[in-house]
C-alpha positions, 0 to 999 in steps of 0.5 A, a space after each residue: 684360159 684365165 679362170 673367171 672369179 667364182 666360188 666352188 665348195 666341195 662336200 659329200 663323199 668322194 667316189 674314186 672311180 666315178 665319172 660323174 660330177 654332181 652338185 647344186 648351183 645357187 646365188 651368194 644369198 642361197 637362192 637355187 638357180 635352175 636352167 644353168 648350162 653345165 658343160 665340158 668346154 669344147 665338147 658335146 657333153 652337157 646338162 642343165 640344172 633343175 628347179 632346186 639348182 641341182 645337176 648331174 653330169 657324166 663326163 664320159 671319161 674326160 679327165 682334162 678341160 674346163 667345166 662351164 657354168 653358164 646362164 645369160 645375165 649371170 656370171 660365167 664360171 669356169 673350173 678345171 674338170 680334173 679338180 671336180 671329178 667324182 665330187 659333189 660340188 656347190 657352185 655359187 654364181 651371181 647375176 651380172 650387175 651391168 654390162 660394160 658399155 664404153 660408147 656402145 655403137 647402136 646397130 645400124 647399117 653403117 655399123 654393120 659395114 664398119 664393124 660387124 663384117 670385120 668381126 665376122 671375118 675374124 671370128 667366123 671366117 669367110 664362109 657366110 653361106 654355111 656358117 652363121 650366127 643366128 642371133 648376131 644382132 645381139 652383139 654390142 660394139 665399142 670403138 676407141 677411135 683415138 687408139 683404134 681399138 675395137 671391143 665386141 660384147 655378147 650379152 647373150 650366148 651366141 648360137 652358131 649354125 655350122 652346116 658344113 661341119 654339122 654342128 650347132 655351137 652355143 658360144 659364150 663370147 668372153 672377150 673379143 678385141 682388135 687393135 688396128 694399130 698393132 694389127 692384132 685380133 684376139 678372142 676368148 670364149 667357151 663352147 658347147 656342140 650339138 651334132 646336127 648332121 651325120 651325112 658323109 659329106 659332113 664327115 668329109 668336111 670334118 676330116 679336112 678341118 682336122 688335118 693340119 689343125 692346131 688340135 691335130 698338132 697338139 694331139 700328135 705332140 701328146 702321143 709323140 707322133 709328130 713325124 708320123 702325122 707329117 708335122 715338121 717343127 723348127 726353132 725360129 726367132 725374130 731378129 732386127 731387120 738391118 734395112 729398117 730405119 734406126 731409132 734415130 731415123 724414126 725420131 727424125 720422122 716423128 719430130 717432123 710430123 709433131 712440129 708440123 702438127 703443133 705449129 700448123 706450119 709447112 716444113 720442108 720434106 727433105 730427101 733424107 726424110 723421104 729416104 727414111 719414109 721409104 725404108 719404113 714402108 718397104 721393110 718390116 721391123 724384124 726378120 724371121 730366122 730359122 735357128 734349127 730345123 726338124 726339132 725333136 719333141 724333147 727339144 721343146 717339151 718335157 714330160 713330168 709325172 705322165 704330163 706333157 709340157 711345152 717348154 721353149 723360148 723364141 718361136 716354134 715354126 710348124 710346117 705341114 703338107 696338107 692333102 685334102 680328102 674327097 669321096 670316091 666310090 663311097 670311100 674317103 680318098 686323099 687327093 694328089 694335090 698338096 698345100 704347104 701350111 706354115 704356122 708360128 707358135 709364140 708363148 707369152 708364158 714360159 710353160 704350157 701343159 698339153 692335153 691328149 684331147 688336143 688343147 693347151 692350158 692358158 690358150 690366151 697366152 699362146 700366140 698363134 701366127 700363120 695358118 693356125 691363127 686362121 682356124 676360126 669358128 667355121 673350122 672348130 671341132 669339139 674336143 671329143 671329136 675322133 677322126 672319121 666321126 
């Protein structure tokens, strides 16, 4: 996650063994800000600032992750929690001067059909009965028709009710964008969880959401338990597909359509152009090659001063045999049926730190494909989740 620009000053006494972060929140001019949500991102650990802007947060032994300072109509501030543990801090945030609006699309039934359903599919998932955004009409959409690029803004904190997993999530959507030309979607945000149900069925759903998830994988990796937990990691690489048209062939297609468009004329569609078009439509540009199977953790990670880092080139293919659990005679029992999951992890940076809670540094730079990329908000668990809770 890229940290948003904000100012934070440390003062007072450092308590070496403290599990509390305290301080004051104010504007740049010195005005105290009350009712600021202060929470550890992705957990159930939170507090709010009081009238004089002061706050105190017990982080309950957490040593990694991001501390969030959030209030609607103010800049959201993000800071690594390990740099604030045991300290008293002064946090400066300011009001948002204006919300970016690039041809904002008003809320209409047609906009709902064109954009909101797409957003919900990618962000929430397909389970609309059990998972919903209670204030989804506050969402703002901007669409660049020429470049086929969609952005979604959330001026207010999204309140997401997940009945299946028994949580209400306050989600601060920092960025959502979809590039329809490149067929890629990404989003980034911070989240705070409130537990709403303790039913056994909810506990079962959480187990099934956790098993085989990115969180499960990263925790297993941190604890050096990939094989024990059932994960197989392979070294993968994209290679050019020899059946895909060459650059020269693609240029012939582009030249044909460019001339036809600019001169508004009818050009003959030759057998050669038809063959090139068929090759393009039937073949992908790249093929996935597996260079090494069943890699050891040491092949793609390194440990330094008790910290774990992902350190690899190309892609990691992560395979997992998933068994769903069910309730039988009051107990959680693994079913006999198995589903094979396959995911790819691709870095946009060279090194990522992995934390014991099951998250990585710079998650927006870690590109996911396959099953990991489909683990949306409907399957998201808090970082302080423990299996069976």
